[in-house]
N, C-alpha and C positions, 0 to 999 in steps of 0.2 A: 291391674294391681291385684296382688294376692290378699286374701282375707286374713286379717289378724286373728290369731288364736293364741291365747296366753299359755296354753299347756306346755308347749315346747320351751318357751322362755322360762317358765316356772321350774320345770323338771331339770333342765340343764344348768340353770343358774344355781339351783340347790346342790346338784352334783359337783359343780365346779367351785363352789364357795370355799370348801376346805382346802382344795389344791391351790386356789388363788391366794388364800391366806398364807399358806406355806411358802409360796413363791414370791409374793409381793408385800405381804403384811396386811393388816386389817384396814389401814387407812386407804390404801390404793384399791383394795378389794371392794370396800364400801363405795368409794367413788365410781369405780368401774361398773358395778352392778346397778347403781342408781342411774348412771349416765347411759347404760347400754339399752335400756328398755325403749326410750324414744328413738334411738338410733335403729334398733331392731324394727320398730314400727315403720320408720321412714324407708328402710330397705325394702320392706314388704310392699309399701306403696309404689315403689319404683320398679318392682319386678312384675313382669307379665304374668297374668294368671294362667296357670297350666291346669287348673282344676284340682279341687281338694281331694278327689278320689284317685288322682294320678299317683302311681307308686313313687314317683320321684319328688312329689310335693313334700313329703316328710324329710327328705334329704335337704331340700332348700330351707325349710323351717329350722332344722337343726344347725345347718351350716351358718345361717344368718345369726343365730344366737352367739356362736363362737366369734364370728367376725365383728359383731356389735360390741362384745366385751373387749376384744382386742382394740377396736377403734376407741372405745371409751377409756382405755388406759393410755390414751394419747400415743399409741404405738411405742410405748416406752421400752420395748425390748425388740430384739431381732426376731425374725420368724421362727427361730429354733424353739422359742419358749412355747409356741403353739404345739409343736410336736411333743415336747416333754409333758406339757399340761394334759393334752388329750390322751397320751399314753398312760400317764399315771391314773387319770380318771377311769379309763377303760380297764386297767388292771384292778383297780379297787372295786369295781362292780362285776368283775369276773368275765369281762369280754375278751381279754387278752391273757395269755399265759405269761407268767413272770419268768424272765430268763436271767 
């Protein structure tokens, strides 16, 4: 099992909150973020530990935050929402050029 660290969940949930509010509204966003944390912890418990110092560990932690939030929304949208959500978040923090 991978060790739980709250920093990934905290950072990405804060970055995603605004975009989730825009896409789903405050009620679903609040429900999703409250429900995602236990899902995130459960996913880490089920994942084989690859070592915290492994360069890929950060990818797993980050990805699990997104997946936990998606699962906590009861998969209420098709997978395209994930692409749009991630894209708008990355553009807002300057990781992607706006086209």
